[in-house]
C-alpha positions in Angstrom: 128.2 126.4 141.5 129.7 122.9 142.1 129.0 123.2 145.8 125.3 124.1 145.1 122.8 121.6 146.2 121.4 119.5 143.3 117.9 120.7 144.1 118.9 124.2 143.0 120.7 123.0 139.8 117.7 121.1 138.4 116.0 122.6 135.4 112.4 123.6 135.8 110.2 121.3 133.8 106.6 121.8 132.7 103.8 119.4 133.0 102.8 117.7 129.7 99.4 119.5 129.7 101.2 122.8 129.7 103.1 122.0 126.5 101.7 122.4 123.0 103.0 121.1 119.7 101.9 122.9 116.5 102.2 121.4 113.0 102.2 123.9 110.3 101.3 122.2 107.1 99.6 122.4 103.7 97.2 120.1 101.8 98.6 117.3 99.7 102.0 117.4 101.4 103.4 113.9 102.0 106.1 115.2 104.4 103.3 116.9 106.4 101.5 113.5 106.6 104.7 111.9 107.8 105.3 114.7 110.4 101.7 114.3 111.6 102.2 110.6 112.2 105.2 111.2 114.4 103.6 114.1 116.3 100.4 112.0 117.0 102.5 109.1 118.3 104.8 111.2 120.6 102.0 113.4 121.9 99.7 110.5 122.6 102.5 108.7 124.5 103.3 111.8 126.6 99.8 113.3 127.0 100.8 116.5 125.2 98.2 118.4 123.2 98.9 119.2 119.6 97.2 121.3 116.9 97.7 121.8 113.2 97.5 125.0 111.1 97.2 125.2 107.3 99.4 127.7 105.5 96.9 127.9 102.7 94.4 129.4 105.1 96.7 131.9 106.8 98.7 134.4 104.8 101.1 135.3 107.6 102.0 131.6 108.2 102.4 131.2 104.4 104.8 134.1 104.2 106.8 133.0 107.1 107.1 129.2 106.5 106.2 128.4 102.9 109.7 127.1 102.1 110.0 125.0 105.2 106.7 123.0 105.3 106.1 121.1 107.4 107.2 123.1 110.4 106.8 121.9 114.0 106.6 124.4 116.8 107.0 123.4 120.5 105.3 125.9 122.8 105.3 128.5 119.9 109.0 128.2 119.1 110.2 126.5 115.9 111.5 123.0 116.7 112.1 121.6 113.3 111.0 121.6 109.7 110.8 119.1 106.8 111.4 115.9 108.8 110.4 115.2 112.4 112.7 113.1 114.4 110.7 111.1 117.0 113.4 111.0 119.6 114.3 114.7 119.3 110.7 115.7 119.6 110.2 113.4 122.6 113.3 114.9 124.3 112.1 118.5 123.7 108.8 117.6 125.3 110.2 115.9 128.4 113.0 118.3 129.3 
């Protein structure tokens, strides 16, 4: 592997528009508001779309995440919960 050309060792990266951040939240949640601020900033900087889903409107999300709100998904996979670290989210979206 050490003799392999660097072009073959690079990780495949996705264009920002192919990424999606999802914030799973509930009404009246101050941690959710904090998470949204970080997500809005990072996604705006990187040109990545984001969406939010409300656990009070979706029984499946409620059952799955009610103890972890807010939850952040990147491309459908759980990235973090409770607190969102700006640098960690930025790194996840640019690798």
